[in-house]
C-alpha positions in Angstrom: 0.0 0.0 0.0 1.4 3.4 -0.9 2.0 5.9 1.9 0.3 9.2 2.2 -2.4 8.7 -0.5 -5.3 7.6 1.7 -7.6 10.0 3.6 -7.6 10.0 7.4 -10.0 7.4 8.8 -11.3 8.3 12.3 -14.2 7.9 14.7 -17.2 10.2 14.5 -20.6 10.4 16.1 -23.7 10.1 13.9 -27.0 11.5 15.3 -30.2 10.2 13.8 -33.4 12.2 13.3 -34.9 10.9 16.5 -31.9 11.9 18.6 -30.3 8.5 18.9 -26.6 8.4 18.2 -23.9 5.9 17.5 -20.2 6.0 16.8 -18.6 4.9 13.5 -15.4 5.3 11.6 -15.4 7.6 8.6 -13.4 10.1 6.5 -16.0 12.8 7.3 -14.7 15.9 9.1 -12.1 15.4 11.8 -11.8 13.0 14.7 -14.7 13.5 17.2 -17.0 15.5 14.8 -20.7 14.9 14.9 -22.8 14.2 11.7 -26.5 15.1 12.1 -28.8 13.3 9.7 -31.8 15.1 8.1 -33.1 11.8 6.7 -32.4 8.3 8.0 -33.8 4.8 7.6 -36.2 5.3 10.5 -38.0 8.2 8.9 -37.5 8.0 5.1 -40.5 6.5 3.1 -38.2 4.3 1.0 -37.4 2.3 4.2 -40.5 2.7 6.2 -43.0 1.9 3.4 -45.2 4.8 4.4 -45.9 7.0 1.3 -47.7 10.3 1.3 -49.3 12.0 -1.6 -48.5 15.7 -1.6 -51.5 17.4 -3.2 -50.2 20.8 -3.9 -53.0 23.2 -5.0 -55.4 20.4 -5.7 -53.5 18.8 -8.5 -54.8 15.3 -7.8 -58.4 16.6 -7.6 -57.8 18.5 -10.9 -56.4 15.4 -12.6 -59.3 13.2 -11.4 -61.9 15.8 -12.6 -60.2 16.2 -16.0 -59.9 12.5 -16.7 -63.0 11.2 -14.9 -64.8 10.1 -18.0 -62.0 8.3 -19.8 -62.8 4.8 -20.6 -66.6 5.2 -20.3 -68.9 4.7 -23.3 -71.0 7.7 -24.2 -74.7 6.8 -24.9 
C-alpha cells in the first residue's frame, strides 16, 4: 500500500433524526466530529414503506376531474 495517498479514517458520532446516536469510523470531518442526519432509515419513506401524496394546490383533484370520463362509453 502506498504511503500518504489515503484519507484520514477516524471515529465520528452520527446523530439520527430521533436523537439516537452511534459511533462509527469515517473520512467525514475530523476526529470527534458529529454528523447530524436530516433523513435516515427510521424516517424515510423508502425504508418505512409509508408513502404520502402531496396534493399541492389540488393537482390530484384537478387530474381526477379532468380524466374522470376516460374509458366510459357515451350513450
